[in-house]
C-alpha positions in Angstrom: 17.7 2.2 -0.7 14.7 0.1 -1.6 16.3 -2.9 0.0 16.9 -0.9 3.2 13.2 0.1 3.3 12.3 -3.5 3.0 14.7 -4.7 5.7 13.4 -2.2 8.2 9.8 -2.9 7.3 10.3 -6.6 7.7 12.2 -6.1 11.0 9.5 -4.0 12.4 6.8 -6.4 11.3 8.6 -9.4 12.9 9.1 -7.5 16.2 5.4 -6.7 16.7 2.7 -8.7 18.5 -0.6 -9.2 16.8 -2.2 -6.5 18.9 0.8 -4.1 18.2 0.6 -5.0 14.5 -3.0 -3.9 14.2 -2.2 -0.6 15.9 0.8 0.1 13.7 -1.0 -0.8 10.5 -3.8 1.6 11.4 -1.3 4.4 12.3 0.9 3.9 9.2 -2.2 3.8 7.0 -3.3 7.2 8.4 0.2 8.6 8.0 0.6 7.3 4.4 -2.7 8.8 3.1 -1.8 12.2 4.7 -0.6 14.5 1.9 1.9 16.1 4.3 3.8 12.7 4.5 5.8 13.5 1.3 7.3 16.5 3.0 8.4 14.3 6.0 11.1 12.8 3.8 12.5 16.3 3.2 12.5 17.0 6.9 14.3 13.7 7.8 16.8 14.1 4.9 17.6 17.8 5.8 21.1 17.9 7.1 20.5 21.2 8.9 17.9 19.7 11.2 19.7 17.9 14.1 19.0 14.3 15.1 17.1 15.2 18.2 14.6 17.3 16.3 14.1 14.6 13.8 13.4 12.1 16.5 11.0 14.5 18.1 9.1 14.8 14.8 9.0 11.0 14.4 7.8 10.5 18.0 5.1 13.0 17.5 3.9 11.0 14.5 3.7 7.7 16.4 2.4 8.8 19.8 3.1 6.6 22.8 3.7 3.3 21.1 6.7 1.7 22.8 7.5 -0.6 19.9 7.6 2.3 17.5 9.7 4.4 19.9 12.4 1.8 19.9 12.1 1.5 16.1 12.5 5.3 15.7 15.6 5.2 18.0 17.1 2.4 15.9 16.6 4.5 12.7 18.1 7.5 14.3 21.0 5.6 15.7 21.7 4.1 12.2 21.3 7.6 10.6 18.4 6.4 8.5 15.5 8.8 9.5 15.1 9.9 5.9 13.8 6.4 5.0 10.9 6.7 7.4 8.1 7.8 4.9 9.1 5.0 2.5 9.3 2.5 5.3 5.6 3.3 6.1 4.6 2.3 2.5 6.8 -0.8 2.5 5.5 -1.9 5.9 1.9 -1.6 4.8 2.6 -3.6 1.6 4.7 -6.2 3.4 2.1 -6.6 6.2 -0.6 -7.2 3.7 1.4 -9.9 2.0 2.3 -11.6 5.3 -1.3 -11.5 6.4 -2.3 -12.9 3.0 -4.4 -9.8 2.5 -3.2 -9.1 -1.0 -5.7 -6.7 -2.7 -7.6 -7.4 -5.9 -6.6 -4.7 -8.4 -9.7 -3.6 -10.4 -9.0 -1.4 -13.5 -11.8 0.6 -15.1 -11.8 3.5 -17.5 -13.7 5.9 -15.2 -14.8 6.2 -11.6 -17.0 3.1 -11.1 -20.6 3.5 -10.1 -21.9 2.1 -6.8 -23.5 -0.7 -8.6 -20.3 -1.7 -10.3 -18.4 -1.5 -7.0 -21.0 -3.7 -5.2 -20.9 -6.3 -8.0 -17.1 -6.4 -7.9 -17.0 -6.6 -4.1 -19.6 -9.4 -4.2 -17.6 -11.3 -6.8 -14.4 -10.9 -4.8 -16.1 -11.8 -1.5 -17.6 -15.0 -2.8 -14.7 -16.1 -5.0 -11.6 -15.0 -3.2 -12.6 -14.2 0.4 -14.8 -11.8 2.3 -11.9 -9.9 3.8 -9.9 -9.5 0.6 -9.3 -5.8 0.0 -10.2 -4.3 -3.4 -8.2 -1.5 -5.0 -9.9 0.4 -7.9 -7.6 2.0 -10.5 -8.7 4.2 -13.4 -7.0 3.8 -16.8 -8.4 6.4 -19.2 -6.8 4.6 -22.2 -9.1 1.6 -21.7 -12.3 1.8 -23.8 -14.6 0.2 -21.2 -15.3 -2.9 -19.1 -13.3 -4.1 -16.2 -10.0 -6.0 -15.5 -9.5 -7.8 -12.2 -6.0 -8.9 -11.1 -5.3 -11.0 -8.1 -1.8 -12.5 -7.5 -1.0 -14.2 -10.8 -4.7 -14.4 -12.0 -6.4 -12.0 -14.3 -10.0 -11.7 -15.5 -10.1 -9.4 -18.5 -13.6 -8.2 -19.3 -12.5 -5.1 -21.0 -13.8 -3.8 -24.4 -10.2 -3.7 -25.5 -9.8 -7.4 -25.0 -13.1 -8.2 -26.8 -11.9 -6.0 -29.8 -8.5 -7.8 -29.9 -10.4 -11.2 -30.0 -12.6 -10.0 -32.8 -9.6 -8.7 -34.8 -7.8 -12.0 -34.3 -11.0 -13.9 -35.5 -11.4 -11.8 -38.6 -7.7 -12.1 -39.6 -7.8 -15.9 -39.4 
């Protein structure tokens, strides 16, 4: 099923103009952060709800976007409406990669202060690019510090890493 999500997401991306892409990205982002989106999968997978009702729900989600209307019709025609919530996520991820807008993943042990956020954003802006998105993640198992990951690069400024280095130095 993951492969199907990817195929549909790529197909939609390739079919959109730049202007259409920005609109769809915004719309899909809004839908994906909505907590009710998880229940959409259940609606679209429900065999007791007929195809027309599923299409009506999907069209209500997307509004009057003609590109997306055609996309929804294709999903319905192929009997793949249950994939829709996952396609939203795949599409957002795929579009970010295609636009070379891969986020920097910043791992910390607690919610970062505004000062830490500003310092990280400043570092990312000056070293990677001003429009590079930053995604903060909390790892309670980490003792402290910060770990930045971007593509295949990692900057590990965590306390855990420093302690591992100290242990290695003391053993040798």
